[in-house]
MILUM-150381 format. One line per field, with one value per residue: residue number from 1; residue in one letter; chain; x, y, z of N, C-alpha, C in turn. Coordinates in steps of 0.02 Angstrom, whole numbers, plus 50000, padded with zeros to 5 digits. Each point is the difference from the previous one (the first is absolute). Example, Ala and Ser with C-alpha at 12.3 -4.5 7.8 and 13.67 -1.06 7.14 Angstrom:
<nodes>
gukol [1, 2];
zake [A, S];
bapa [A, A];
n_X [50660, 49982];
n_Y [49716, 50053];
n_Z [50390, 49964];
ca_X [49955, 50042];
ca_Y [50059, 50059];
ca_Z [50000, 50003];
c_X [50045, 49961];
c_Y [50060, 50055];
c_Z [50000, 50037];
</nodes>
This chain:
<nodes>
gukol [1, 2, 3, 4, 5, 6, 7, 8, 9, 10, 11, 12, 13, 14, 15, 16, 17, 18, 19, 20, 21, 22, 23, 24, 25, 26, 27, 28, 29, 30, 31, 32, 33, 34, 35, 36, 37, 38, 39, 40, 41, 42, 43, 44, 45, 46, 47, 48, 49, 50, 51, 52, 53, 54, 55, 56, 57, 58, 59, 60, 61, 62, 63, 64, 65, 66, 67, 68, 69, 70, 71, 72, 73, 74, 75, 76, 77, 78, 79, 80, 81, 82, 83, 84, 85, 86, 87, 88, 89, 90, 91, 92, 93, 94, 95, 96, 97, 98, 99, 100, 101, 102, 103, 104, 105, 106, 107, 108, 109, 110, 111, 112, 113, 114, 115, 116, 117, 118, 119, 120, 121, 122, 123, 124, 125, 126, 127, 128, 129, 130, 131, 132, 133, 134, 135, 136, 137, 138, 139, 140, 141, 142, 143, 144, 145, 146, 147, 148, 149, 150, 151, 152, 153, 154, 155, 156, 157, 158, 159, 160, 161, 162, 163, 164, 165, 166, 167, 168, 169, 170, 171, 172, 173, 174, 175, 176, 177, 178, 179, 180, 181, 182, 183, 184, 185, 186, 187, 188, 189, 190, 191, 192, 193, 194, 195, 196, 197, 198, 199, 200, 201, 202, 203, 204, 205, 206, 207, 208, 209, 210, 211, 212, 213, 214, 215, 216, 217, 218, 219, 220, 221, 222, 223, 224, 225, 226, 227, 228, 229, 230, 231, 232, 233, 234, 235, 236, 237, 238, 239, 240, 241, 242, 243, 244, 245, 246, 247, 248, 249, 250, 251, 252, 253, 254, 255, 256, 257, 258, 259, 260, 261, 262, 263, 264, 265, 266, 267, 268, 269, 270, 271, 272, 273, 274, 275, 276, 277, 278, 279, 280, 281, 282, 283, 284, 285, 286, 287, 288, 289, 290, 291, 292, 293, 294, 295, 296, 297, 298, 299, 300, 301, 302, 303, 304, 305, 306, 307, 308, 309, 310];
zake [M, T, P, Q, R, T, L, S, R, R, A, W, A, E, L, L, L, L, A, L, I, W, G, C, S, F, L, S, I, R, I, A, L, N, E, V, P, V, V, T, A, V, L, H, R, T, F, W, A, M, L, V, L, W, A, A, V, W, W, L, R, L, P, I, P, R, D, P, R, L, W, A, A, F, L, V, M, G, L, L, N, N, V, I, P, F, G, L, M, A, W, G, Q, L, H, V, E, T, G, L, T, S, I, L, N, A, A, T, A, I, F, G, V, V, V, A, A, L, V, F, P, D, E, R, L, S, A, H, R, V, L, G, V, A, L, G, F, L, G, V, I, L, A, I, G, P, E, A, L, T, G, F, D, L, R, S, A, A, Q, L, A, I, L, G, G, T, L, S, Y, G, L, A, A, S, W, A, R, L, R, L, G, H, L, P, P, Q, V, A, A, A, G, M, L, T, G, S, T, V, I, L, L, P, A, A, L, I, I, D, G, P, V, Q, F, A, L, Q, P, V, T, W, V, A, I, A, Y, F, A, L, F, A, T, A, G, A, Y, L, L, Y, Y, R, V, L, A, M, A, G, S, G, N, L, L, L, V, T, L, I, I, P, P, V, A, V, I, A, G, A, L, V, L, N, E, R, L, H, A, T, A, Y, L, G, F, A, L, L, A, L, G, L, L, T, L, N, G, T, L, R, W, R, R, K, R, A, I, D, P, A, R, P, A, D];
bapa [A, A, A, A, A, A, A, A, A, A, A, A, A, A, A, A, A, A, A, A, A, A, A, A, A, A, A, A, A, A, A, A, A, A, A, A, A, A, A, A, A, A, A, A, A, A, A, A, A, A, A, A, A, A, A, A, A, A, A, A, A, A, A, A, A, A, A, A, A, A, A, A, A, A, A, A, A, A, A, A, A, A, A, A, A, A, A, A, A, A, A, A, A, A, A, A, A, A, A, A, A, A, A, A, A, A, A, A, A, A, A, A, A, A, A, A, A, A, A, A, A, A, A, A, A, A, A, A, A, A, A, A, A, A, A, A, A, A, A, A, A, A, A, A, A, A, A, A, A, A, A, A, A, A, A, A, A, A, A, A, A, A, A, A, A, A, A, A, A, A, A, A, A, A, A, A, A, A, A, A, A, A, A, A, A, A, A, A, A, A, A, A, A, A, A, A, A, A, A, A, A, A, A, A, A, A, A, A, A, A, A, A, A, A, A, A, A, A, A, A, A, A, A, A, A, A, A, A, A, A, A, A, A, A, A, A, A, A, A, A, A, A, A, A, A, A, A, A, A, A, A, A, A, A, A, A, A, A, A, A, A, A, A, A, A, A, A, A, A, A, A, A, A, A, A, A, A, A, A, A, A, A, A, A, A, A, A, A, A, A, A, A, A, A, A, A, A, A, A, A, A, A, A, A, A, A, A, A, A, A];
n_X [50041, 49985, 50061, 49977, 49985, 50041, 49940, 50028, 50017, 50046, 50017, 50021, 50042, 50026, 50009, 50021, 50049, 50016, 50002, 50032, 50028, 50006, 50011, 50026, 50015, 49984, 50029, 50061, 50003, 49983, 50041, 50036, 49989, 50008, 50045, 50030, 49969, 49997, 49969, 49972, 49983, 49980, 49963, 49968, 50002, 49982, 49968, 49988, 49987, 49979, 49991, 49991, 49977, 49949, 49993, 49991, 49957, 49962, 50010, 49989, 49963, 49953, 50031, 49973, 49956, 50013, 50011, 49959, 50034, 50041, 49968, 49983, 50053, 50026, 49958, 50028, 50057, 49984, 49966, 50050, 50050, 49955, 49989, 50021, 50066, 50021, 49970, 50015, 50056, 49994, 49960, 50032, 50033, 49953, 50015, 50059, 50026, 50034, 50004, 49923, 50006, 50042, 49970, 49956, 50034, 50025, 49931, 50010, 50028, 49934, 49957, 50052, 50013, 49936, 49983, 50060, 49978, 49948, 50046, 50040, 50036, 50041, 49933, 50011, 49957, 50045, 50022, 50046, 49996, 49984, 50027, 50045, 49977, 49996, 50054, 50038, 49980, 50023, 50053, 49993, 49985, 50058, 50042, 49974, 50004, 49982, 49973, 50059, 50013, 49958, 50010, 49966, 50036, 50001, 50001, 49966, 49959, 50004, 49989, 49956, 49972, 50002, 49973, 49942, 50015, 49992, 49950, 49973, 50010, 49973, 49962, 49995, 50006, 49947, 49953, 50013, 49994, 49934, 49975, 50006, 50023, 49999, 49947, 50036, 49998, 50044, 50038, 50012, 50010, 50036, 50019, 50004, 50021, 50045, 50011, 50011, 50025, 50023, 50002, 50037, 50035, 49994, 50020, 50036, 50004, 50003, 50018, 50061, 50007, 49995, 50060, 49980, 50017, 49938, 50052, 49973, 50030, 49959, 49951, 50024, 50006, 49939, 49974, 50024, 49970, 49935, 50011, 50022, 49965, 49941, 50012, 50014, 50003, 49943, 49978, 50021, 49973, 49948, 50023, 50017, 49956, 49960, 50041, 49974, 49937, 49995, 49972, 50052, 50048, 49980, 50006, 50047, 49996, 49969, 50036, 50039, 49977, 49971, 50051, 50039, 49955, 50005, 50062, 50025, 49969, 50021, 50069, 49996, 49982, 50033, 50033, 49964, 50052, 49966, 50005, 49961, 49992, 50017, 49963, 49956, 50035, 49996, 49951, 49985, 50033, 49961, 49939, 50005, 49999, 49946, 49964, 50003, 49987, 49979, 49934, 50009, 50024, 49967, 49947, 50027, 50007, 49936, 49991, 50031, 50011, 50030, 49945, 50039, 49983, 49934];
n_Y [49937, 50057, 50015, 50014, 50054, 50044, 50021, 50040, 50058, 50013, 49942, 50010, 50046, 49982, 49945, 50048, 50030, 49936, 49975, 50060, 49998, 49938, 50002, 50065, 49974, 49955, 50046, 50008, 49924, 49982, 50038, 49971, 49946, 50045, 50003, 49955, 49970, 49936, 49999, 50060, 49972, 49936, 50026, 50034, 49952, 49972, 50057, 50034, 49930, 49996, 50064, 49985, 49931, 50016, 50051, 49958, 49964, 50053, 50015, 49931, 50027, 49980, 49944, 50021, 49955, 49960, 49942, 49996, 49940, 50043, 50029, 49928, 49972, 50063, 49993, 49948, 50022, 50036, 49946, 49945, 50058, 50020, 49992, 49948, 49992, 50050, 49980, 49942, 50014, 50039, 49948, 49956, 50057, 49995, 49932, 49999, 49986, 50056, 49994, 49967, 50040, 50036, 49979, 50014, 50064, 49974, 49976, 50051, 50002, 49978, 50033, 50047, 49982, 50004, 50057, 50032, 49982, 50031, 50053, 50001, 49957, 50051, 50024, 49935, 49978, 50035, 49954, 50048, 50004, 49918, 49991, 50045, 49966, 49964, 50023, 50011, 49954, 49977, 50032, 49991, 49935, 50001, 50031, 49960, 49953, 49965, 50067, 50012, 49939, 50040, 50063, 50003, 50050, 50066, 50012, 49953, 50046, 50057, 49964, 49961, 50070, 50008, 49935, 50023, 50059, 49971, 49968, 50045, 50031, 49942, 50001, 50069, 49975, 49942, 50025, 50044, 49936, 49984, 50061, 50036, 49940, 49994, 50035, 50065, 50000, 50056, 49964, 49940, 50042, 50042, 49945, 49960, 50048, 49988, 49908, 50020, 50056, 49951, 49947, 50042, 50029, 49943, 49954, 50054, 50010, 49945, 49973, 50047, 50008, 50055, 50007, 50002, 50054, 50018, 49979, 49973, 50048, 49981, 49995, 50060, 50020, 49988, 50017, 50053, 49978, 49977, 50046, 50062, 49993, 49984, 50045, 50064, 50035, 49968, 50013, 50065, 50011, 49962, 50010, 50062, 49989, 49966, 50049, 50038, 49981, 49995, 49952, 49954, 50028, 50002, 49931, 50020, 50036, 49953, 49991, 50042, 49971, 49960, 50001, 50012, 49950, 49944, 50018, 50003, 49958, 49973, 50018, 49983, 49940, 50006, 49959, 49953, 49965, 49952, 49971, 49966, 50071, 50029, 49960, 50021, 50070, 49987, 49970, 50054, 50042, 49950, 50006, 50057, 50002, 49958, 50032, 50051, 49954, 50051, 49972, 49964, 50061, 50025, 49955, 50005, 50050, 49994, 49957, 50040, 50038, 49942, 49975, 49998, 50061, 49956];
n_Z [50000, 49968, 50019, 50056, 49964, 50030, 50043, 49950, 50034, 49944, 49999, 50076, 49993, 49944, 50033, 50064, 49969, 49959, 50055, 50037, 49939, 49999, 50052, 49989, 49964, 50047, 50034, 49964, 50000, 50057, 50002, 49952, 50006, 50056, 49962, 50009, 49946, 50003, 49938, 50012, 50054, 49976, 49955, 50032, 50023, 49954, 49983, 50064, 50028, 49948, 50013, 50059, 49980, 49950, 50038, 50057, 49964, 49975, 50063, 50014, 49943, 50025, 49962, 49958, 50021, 49941, 50029, 49948, 50007, 50013, 49934, 49966, 50014, 49990, 49942, 49992, 50000, 49952, 49968, 50020, 49992, 49956, 49942, 50008, 50024, 49969, 49941, 50015, 50020, 49959, 49964, 50014, 49996, 49940, 50013, 49978, 50081, 49993, 50074, 50003, 49957, 50046, 50049, 49964, 49985, 50068, 49979, 49980, 50057, 50046, 49954, 50002, 50064, 50016, 49971, 50026, 50055, 49969, 49995, 50058, 49958, 50001, 49996, 50000, 50024, 50030, 50054, 49997, 49930, 50003, 50045, 49972, 49941, 50034, 50009, 49937, 49967, 50052, 49999, 49923, 50019, 50038, 49949, 49945, 50051, 50056, 50026, 49990, 50023, 50045, 49976, 49924, 49994, 49993, 50065, 50006, 49959, 50027, 50044, 49963, 49983, 50073, 50016, 49974, 50026, 50075, 49986, 49972, 50065, 50036, 49958, 50019, 50047, 49982, 49973, 50046, 50042, 49960, 49999, 50062, 50023, 49936, 50022, 49992, 50073, 49985, 49957, 50041, 50053, 49971, 49973, 50049, 50032, 49952, 50003, 50065, 49981, 49962, 50056, 50033, 49966, 49961, 50042, 50017, 49927, 50000, 50058, 49996, 49938, 49970, 50006, 50068, 49994, 50000, 50023, 50060, 50033, 50052, 49952, 49971, 50066, 50018, 49948, 50002, 50065, 49980, 49947, 50021, 50067, 49997, 49935, 49969, 50048, 50014, 49940, 49994, 50055, 49977, 49947, 50016, 50026, 49937, 49957, 50044, 50001, 49923, 49953, 50024, 50017, 49943, 50013, 50054, 49931, 49984, 50062, 49961, 49942, 50033, 50046, 49933, 49969, 50050, 50018, 49929, 49981, 50059, 49991, 49925, 49997, 50054, 49965, 50011, 50010, 49977, 50062, 49980, 49986, 50056, 50021, 49947, 50008, 50053, 49982, 49954, 50056, 50052, 49952, 50010, 50056, 49998, 49940, 50049, 50041, 50021, 49996, 49941, 49985, 50036, 49967, 49956, 49991, 50027, 49941, 49967, 50056, 49995, 49990, 49932, 49990, 49987];
ca_X [49964, 50039, 49995, 49948, 50045, 49992, 49984, 50042, 49967, 49975, 49939, 49932, 49965, 49960, 49945, 49943, 49955, 49966, 49945, 49957, 49969, 49938, 49947, 49948, 49965, 49927, 49970, 49991, 49960, 49950, 49989, 49992, 49935, 49936, 49978, 50033, 49979, 50046, 50041, 50034, 50056, 50044, 50033, 50052, 50049, 50043, 50024, 50044, 50057, 50024, 50021, 50056, 50035, 50037, 50043, 50057, 50024, 50045, 50033, 50050, 50015, 49976, 49962, 49925, 49990, 49973, 49960, 49929, 49969, 50013, 49956, 49944, 50017, 49993, 49931, 49970, 50030, 49959, 49923, 50010, 50033, 49976, 49920, 49956, 49995, 49983, 49931, 49964, 50024, 49985, 49931, 50005, 50019, 49946, 49955, 50052, 50049, 50057, 50044, 49993, 50003, 50071, 50001, 49991, 50054, 50042, 49983, 50050, 50067, 49977, 49984, 50069, 50037, 49967, 50000, 50054, 49996, 49965, 50032, 50079, 50027, 50046, 49973, 49957, 49980, 50033, 49958, 50001, 49963, 49944, 49992, 49994, 49940, 49949, 49987, 49977, 49930, 49956, 50013, 49963, 49927, 49986, 49995, 49935, 49935, 49956, 49935, 50000, 49987, 49939, 49950, 50047, 49977, 50041, 50077, 50037, 50025, 50068, 50062, 50022, 50040, 50070, 50032, 50026, 50055, 50057, 50009, 50032, 50070, 50038, 49997, 50056, 50087, 50027, 50015, 50066, 50053, 50002, 49992, 50021, 50054, 50065, 50019, 50013, 49938, 49966, 49958, 49947, 49942, 49969, 49959, 49943, 49959, 49981, 49948, 49934, 49963, 49961, 49928, 49953, 49962, 49923, 49960, 49981, 49948, 49945, 49974, 49989, 49991, 50057, 50042, 49999, 50072, 49966, 49994, 50029, 50064, 50021, 50012, 50058, 50055, 50014, 50023, 50080, 50035, 50005, 50006, 50065, 50057, 49979, 49995, 50063, 50057, 50007, 50028, 50077, 50029, 49990, 50055, 50048, 49996, 50009, 50064, 50039, 49985, 49971, 49930, 49976, 49993, 49951, 49932, 49978, 49965, 49929, 49980, 50008, 49953, 49935, 49992, 50001, 49945, 49954, 50003, 49971, 49924, 49969, 50002, 49970, 49943, 49970, 49983, 50013, 49999, 49972, 50065, 50015, 50043, 50069, 50014, 50013, 50047, 50045, 50002, 50024, 50063, 50049, 50016, 50044, 50076, 50009, 50021, 50066, 50046, 50021, 49991, 50036, 50083, 50003, 49991, 50065, 50042, 49975, 50023, 50069, 50018, 50058, 49977, 49988, 49935, 50004];
ca_Y [50063, 50060, 50034, 50059, 50057, 50037, 50065, 50044, 50050, 50027, 49948, 49999, 50067, 49997, 49966, 50018, 50059, 49981, 49972, 50070, 50025, 49950, 49994, 50064, 49989, 49975, 50056, 50056, 49978, 50022, 50080, 50016, 49962, 50043, 50052, 49977, 49932, 49942, 49969, 50064, 50005, 49950, 50036, 50047, 49961, 49966, 50036, 50046, 49964, 49974, 50062, 50013, 49936, 50005, 50062, 49952, 49958, 50048, 50038, 49952, 49979, 49924, 49998, 50000, 49932, 50008, 49930, 50000, 49947, 50039, 50053, 49962, 49973, 50062, 50011, 49948, 50010, 50061, 49982, 49966, 50022, 50071, 50008, 49943, 50009, 50068, 49999, 49957, 50019, 50052, 49998, 49967, 50040, 50040, 49961, 49977, 50057, 49992, 49960, 49947, 50003, 50003, 49937, 49951, 49996, 49974, 49943, 50001, 49959, 49934, 49982, 49996, 49941, 49949, 49998, 49972, 49915, 49975, 50009, 49999, 49935, 50024, 50031, 49949, 50009, 49953, 49988, 50060, 50037, 50000, 50042, 50073, 50012, 49967, 50036, 50071, 50003, 50001, 50074, 50038, 49973, 50036, 50060, 50002, 49991, 49942, 50009, 50007, 49928, 49984, 50040, 50042, 50062, 50040, 49992, 49933, 49997, 50038, 49949, 49959, 50023, 50025, 49938, 49984, 50037, 49956, 49934, 50031, 50021, 49940, 49993, 50044, 49981, 49950, 50035, 50040, 49962, 49959, 50039, 50069, 50000, 50029, 50069, 50045, 50007, 50071, 49987, 49961, 50027, 50056, 49971, 49976, 50068, 50024, 49980, 50022, 50060, 49985, 49969, 50048, 50066, 49998, 49977, 50063, 50043, 49967, 50002, 50051, 50057, 50039, 50011, 50072, 50037, 50053, 49975, 50044, 50001, 49953, 49960, 50002, 49987, 49918, 49959, 50018, 49960, 49920, 49973, 50010, 49974, 49926, 49939, 50005, 50003, 49928, 49941, 50005, 49994, 49942, 49964, 50020, 49959, 49931, 49985, 50019, 49952, 49928, 49987, 49981, 50082, 50053, 49982, 50032, 50052, 49967, 50004, 50081, 50052, 49991, 50035, 50072, 50032, 50013, 50073, 50057, 49989, 50020, 50078, 50042, 49984, 49979, 49928, 49939, 49924, 49943, 49973, 49947, 50026, 49995, 49936, 49968, 50019, 49976, 49927, 50003, 50025, 49944, 49949, 50035, 49994, 49930, 49996, 50035, 49962, 50039, 49959, 49930, 50019, 50009, 49933, 49967, 50033, 49997, 49922, 49999, 50074, 50001, 49995, 50067, 50012, 49975];
ca_Z [50008, 49991, 50075, 50005, 50004, 50040, 49982, 50023, 50011, 49951, 49968, 50042, 49985, 49935, 50010, 50041, 49958, 49958, 50048, 50008, 49941, 49979, 50059, 49991, 49934, 50006, 50030, 49938, 49936, 50033, 50007, 49931, 50003, 50020, 49931, 49936, 49996, 50016, 49950, 49990, 50064, 49977, 49934, 50032, 50043, 49949, 49947, 50015, 50028, 49941, 49973, 50031, 49987, 49932, 50021, 50036, 49934, 49962, 50047, 50012, 49917, 49993, 49948, 49997, 49958, 49935, 49981, 50023, 50058, 50066, 50020, 50005, 50074, 50029, 50008, 50045, 50071, 50040, 50018, 50048, 50064, 50017, 49992, 50042, 50067, 50026, 49990, 50054, 50072, 49996, 50007, 50070, 50045, 50011, 50055, 50063, 50020, 49966, 50021, 49975, 49925, 50001, 50019, 49938, 49947, 50015, 49972, 49922, 49997, 50001, 49930, 49953, 50008, 49970, 49923, 49978, 50009, 49942, 49929, 49988, 50040, 50058, 50042, 50028, 50075, 50048, 50053, 50032, 49959, 50003, 50079, 49995, 49969, 50052, 50061, 49962, 49988, 50051, 50015, 49957, 50020, 50069, 49999, 49969, 50046, 49991, 49969, 49912, 49984, 50017, 49982, 49963, 49987, 49975, 50034, 49989, 49932, 50006, 50041, 49953, 49942, 50014, 50000, 49927, 49982, 50023, 49942, 49945, 50015, 49993, 49935, 49967, 50016, 49961, 49928, 49997, 49995, 49946, 49927, 50011, 50045, 49959, 49991, 50052, 50033, 49985, 49927, 50012, 50026, 49945, 49938, 50034, 50009, 49924, 49992, 50051, 49973, 49940, 50010, 50048, 49971, 49968, 50053, 50039, 49962, 49980, 50066, 50046, 49951, 49997, 50057, 50033, 50016, 50053, 50063, 50055, 50021, 50039, 49951, 49958, 50040, 50006, 49929, 49998, 50056, 49994, 49946, 49995, 50044, 50023, 49942, 49961, 50038, 50031, 49959, 49992, 50063, 50010, 49969, 50043, 50061, 49992, 50000, 50067, 50059, 49982, 50004, 50076, 50040, 49962, 50028, 50062, 50004, 50000, 50067, 50033, 49967, 50026, 50045, 49990, 49961, 50060, 50046, 49960, 50004, 50058, 50015, 49950, 49982, 50054, 50008, 50060, 49970, 50059, 50028, 49952, 49945, 50041, 50015, 49938, 49964, 50045, 49974, 49939, 49997, 50005, 49930, 49955, 50039, 49999, 49936, 49980, 50020, 50067, 50057, 49999, 50012, 50075, 50049, 49984, 50057, 50057, 50020, 49992, 49993, 49967, 49918, 49971, 49958, 49931];
c_X [50037, 49999, 49963, 50043, 49992, 49986, 50046, 49958, 49954, 49939, 49937, 49962, 49968, 49936, 49947, 49965, 49956, 49925, 49958, 49973, 49955, 49957, 49957, 49974, 49931, 49951, 49982, 49945, 49921, 49974, 49969, 49926, 49941, 49981, 50018, 49966, 50047, 50053, 50041, 50058, 50067, 50047, 50053, 50056, 50045, 50018, 50059, 50078, 50028, 50039, 50077, 50061, 50042, 50053, 50067, 50048, 50053, 50055, 50060, 50032, 49996, 49955, 49921, 49976, 49958, 49970, 49933, 49980, 50027, 49953, 49931, 50019, 49979, 49924, 49968, 50030, 49963, 49938, 50007, 50016, 49981, 49921, 49944, 50016, 49986, 49930, 49961, 50001, 49968, 49926, 49989, 50006, 49931, 49948, 50047, 50039, 50071, 50044, 49991, 50020, 50080, 50022, 49978, 50031, 50050, 50015, 50046, 50054, 49990, 49974, 50062, 50016, 49953, 50005, 50068, 50028, 49962, 50026, 50063, 50018, 50039, 49972, 49942, 49987, 50030, 49953, 49989, 49966, 49919, 49969, 49985, 49937, 49941, 49991, 49972, 49921, 49950, 49999, 49945, 49919, 49979, 49988, 49938, 49951, 49966, 49935, 49994, 49986, 49925, 49952, 50053, 49962, 50034, 50067, 50032, 50016, 50059, 50056, 50024, 50028, 50078, 50036, 50023, 50047, 50071, 50016, 50029, 50082, 50044, 50008, 50050, 50067, 50030, 49997, 50059, 50068, 50015, 50016, 50057, 50076, 50068, 50009, 49996, 49935, 49956, 49957, 49947, 49935, 49975, 49971, 49935, 49941, 49966, 49935, 49941, 49982, 49967, 49941, 49957, 49967, 49938, 49957, 49978, 49953, 49930, 49974, 49978, 49987, 50061, 50043, 49992, 50050, 49981, 49998, 50033, 50074, 50026, 49993, 50051, 50061, 49998, 50012, 50072, 50036, 49999, 50034, 50089, 50045, 49979, 50004, 50069, 50058, 50000, 50041, 50074, 50031, 49996, 50059, 50064, 50013, 50008, 50075, 50049, 49986, 49970, 49923, 49966, 49987, 49953, 49928, 49976, 49966, 49931, 49987, 49997, 49933, 49937, 50001, 50004, 49934, 49947, 49996, 49980, 49923, 49974, 50010, 49963, 49924, 49953, 49983, 50010, 49985, 49978, 50072, 50002, 50043, 50076, 50021, 50020, 50052, 50068, 50020, 50022, 50068, 50041, 50010, 50048, 50082, 50021, 50028, 50079, 50057, 50030, 49990, 50027, 50072, 49999, 49993, 50079, 50055, 49995, 50035, 50072, 50041, 50076, 50005, 49987, 49918, 50002, 49961];
c_Y [50057, 50043, 50063, 50063, 50032, 50074, 50061, 50064, 50033, 49963, 49998, 50067, 50004, 49951, 50013, 50070, 49970, 49978, 50050, 50028, 49952, 50010, 50056, 49992, 49984, 50055, 50055, 49973, 50014, 50065, 50017, 49977, 50040, 50045, 49970, 49915, 49965, 50003, 50063, 50013, 49969, 50025, 50061, 49973, 49974, 50055, 50048, 49967, 49979, 50044, 50005, 49952, 50015, 50060, 49962, 49969, 50052, 50022, 49946, 49970, 49921, 49989, 49983, 49936, 50018, 49937, 50001, 49957, 50012, 50051, 49978, 49980, 50063, 49999, 49939, 50018, 50079, 49981, 49963, 50034, 50076, 50002, 49955, 50019, 50078, 50008, 49971, 50032, 50079, 50011, 49962, 50057, 50052, 49969, 49973, 50053, 49993, 49966, 49925, 49980, 49977, 49920, 49942, 49994, 49973, 49915, 49995, 49958, 49923, 49980, 49991, 49930, 49933, 49995, 49983, 49933, 49948, 50012, 49987, 49927, 50025, 50024, 49954, 50027, 49949, 49996, 50071, 50043, 49986, 50015, 50064, 50019, 49968, 50069, 50073, 49988, 49980, 50073, 50040, 49990, 50031, 50083, 50032, 50003, 49942, 50019, 49997, 49934, 49980, 50032, 50042, 50067, 50048, 50002, 49932, 49987, 50048, 49971, 49959, 50024, 50026, 49946, 49983, 50036, 49987, 49942, 50032, 50019, 49937, 49970, 50034, 49991, 49949, 50029, 50039, 49962, 49964, 50048, 50054, 49997, 50025, 50069, 50040, 50018, 50058, 49988, 49960, 50041, 50048, 49960, 49977, 50065, 50019, 49958, 50001, 50052, 49997, 49966, 50046, 50053, 49989, 49974, 50049, 50039, 49951, 49988, 50058, 50063, 50047, 50015, 50076, 50025, 50049, 49975, 50026, 49990, 49933, 49921, 49986, 49979, 49918, 49968, 50013, 49964, 49925, 50000, 50017, 49982, 49921, 49949, 50012, 50007, 49936, 49947, 50008, 49987, 49916, 49959, 50028, 49954, 49933, 49987, 49993, 49944, 49927, 49995, 49981, 50058, 50041, 49974, 50036, 50062, 49986, 50001, 50067, 50042, 49990, 50054, 50078, 50012, 50010, 50050, 50055, 49997, 50026, 50075, 50051, 49979, 49962, 49929, 49955, 49931, 49961, 49964, 49936, 50016, 49996, 49924, 49958, 50021, 49962, 49930, 50001, 50021, 49933, 49954, 50047, 49989, 49920, 49994, 50035, 49955, 50015, 49952, 49945, 50003, 50009, 49930, 49963, 50031, 49978, 49923, 50000, 50053, 50008, 49984, 50073, 50001, 49981, 50045];
c_Z [49986, 50071, 49994, 50005, 50073, 49977, 50038, 50031, 49951, 49965, 50044, 49997, 49943, 50002, 50032, 49954, 49950, 50029, 50004, 49942, 49981, 50050, 50000, 49923, 50010, 50021, 49942, 49949, 50035, 50001, 49920, 49984, 50006, 49938, 49930, 49986, 49998, 49937, 49972, 50051, 49984, 49942, 50026, 50032, 49947, 49951, 50017, 50025, 49924, 49965, 50050, 50005, 49935, 50001, 50023, 49939, 49965, 50031, 49993, 49935, 49998, 49931, 50001, 49960, 49945, 49981, 50023, 50037, 50059, 50032, 50025, 50083, 50044, 50022, 50054, 50075, 50024, 50014, 50069, 50059, 50009, 49982, 50037, 50071, 50025, 50001, 50054, 50061, 50002, 50016, 50074, 50050, 50024, 50056, 50061, 50017, 49969, 50037, 49997, 49930, 49994, 50034, 49961, 49948, 50018, 49973, 49935, 49999, 49998, 49938, 49967, 50009, 49967, 49927, 49980, 49999, 49950, 49939, 49984, 50059, 50043, 50059, 50053, 50071, 50056, 50062, 50042, 49965, 50007, 50073, 49991, 49955, 50035, 50066, 49971, 49993, 50063, 50027, 49974, 50022, 50068, 49990, 49976, 50046, 49992, 49966, 49911, 49983, 50007, 49952, 49933, 49997, 49954, 50024, 49976, 49926, 49995, 50019, 49948, 49937, 50016, 49995, 49916, 49967, 50006, 49955, 49939, 49996, 49989, 49934, 49951, 50028, 49970, 49927, 49994, 49993, 49938, 49943, 50006, 50047, 49970, 49998, 50054, 50033, 49980, 49943, 50006, 50034, 49955, 49951, 50043, 50009, 49935, 49981, 50040, 49965, 49935, 50008, 50048, 49964, 49951, 50065, 50037, 49971, 49997, 50070, 50037, 49963, 49998, 50055, 50018, 50020, 50060, 50071, 50068, 50005, 50030, 49959, 49959, 50040, 50005, 49932, 50002, 50041, 49964, 49921, 50001, 50051, 50018, 49943, 49969, 50056, 50044, 49967, 49990, 50066, 50021, 49963, 50037, 50071, 49982, 49982, 50056, 50048, 49988, 50010, 50073, 50038, 49977, 50020, 50057, 49988, 49994, 50064, 50033, 49972, 50029, 50073, 49994, 49968, 50057, 50034, 49952, 50006, 50061, 50003, 49964, 49986, 50071, 49995, 50055, 49976, 50057, 50004, 49960, 49932, 50018, 50008, 49934, 49968, 50057, 49968, 49935, 49998, 50011, 49950, 49958, 50023, 49986, 49926, 49985, 50033, 50075, 50060, 49999, 50012, 50076, 50034, 49973, 50048, 50074, 50016, 49993, 49980, 49953, 49931, 49973, 49964, 49934, 49955];
</nodes>
């Protein structure tokens, strides 16, 4: 097994910054939805972020792809990683607290592991991964609440929509490895957002009507935040942290985002979550740490302190 990288102070700082940015994105999206329809809000998110990322590609003098098959892959990636999850989660937030949305969003890593195991021979589910997935799904069920299992209402539908978004993220991760893994990450992200915008522009016009720009200042601030900072900026920061910390340590950001979102929702929107949501997140976090290998590593060290970490 590849040794786990040690997080430097700089990596920790940027990891925490990424979690703060993404954690607050749930609040900014909810604020924008007070005035902007769902599909149009998602279009704002992808369009403005697309412009920033192509500017980054130009600044870095990276080659622009010309293969039509690659642009087709960008369309699929944009659908799986932006259009579907952004849309489902934004609609879900109309009926579910921002904090709970962020907790359910943590299931992205669980679905990513399951999908990868089905697609790639080298991503098979080992015993500790099966345990991590099981704990994660139990955490999701607990976070949703037992009452959702006995009666189906609009809130239940919203929670399922959010989980549908996390499943789409899981599919997108495997698609990216299959089709886009050879590209510089900035180019892959810019191409993906371009594919998203191509899909969303006609969809927004058909579903929501012409895009309205006469919005309240607070709405524009929210749009600027989730498009420029929580999408374009976060993608660039994500790949910086990935290079420094590795994918295993980067999974920790999933555990830090929900507390940020819960606190932001409580302070700004006066949201209060049921105790089962916090218990569910604790169980989900346990599952993610099991997938990460942290808990297994500690168990081995406890048995044999002289044995090096695997």
